Residue, then its C-alpha position, 0 to 999 in steps of 0.5 A: x143227220x147225227x152229230x158225233x159229239x155235243x159238248x155239254x156240262x157234266x151232270x157230275x159237276x153238280x151231283x151229290x157225291x153218292x155211290x151211283x154217281x161216283x161209279x157212273x163218273x168213273x165209267x164215263x171217264x173210261x168212255x172219255x179215254x176210249x174215243x175209238x168206241x164212239x167212232x165204232x158206234x158212229x159207223x154202226x149207226x150210220x151204216x144204212x146212210x143218213x137222211x138230211x131231212x127230219x129231226x136231228x138224232x141224239x149225238x153218237x156220244x149221247x147214244x153210247x152214254x144212254x146205253x151204258x146208263x140203261x145197262x148199268x141201271x138194268x132199265x127195260x124198255x117201257x111199253x104201254x099196256x092196252 
């Protein structure tokens, strides 16, 4: 089961005003204005159906924001080396 939104305080309310924080705030303002994107992502995430058991996943909005942040910061998946 996955929530669509989970209202949380913005990290930008208490962040230091620097270039990255300012850019991310603008990006997230755009996401807030484009609510249809969240609906599209929710449809994609729940395409295979949802299970009523197990851990509740991140809300759809958080998945989108994490993906934007990952792309913005050019982060790569962390893999362990054995």
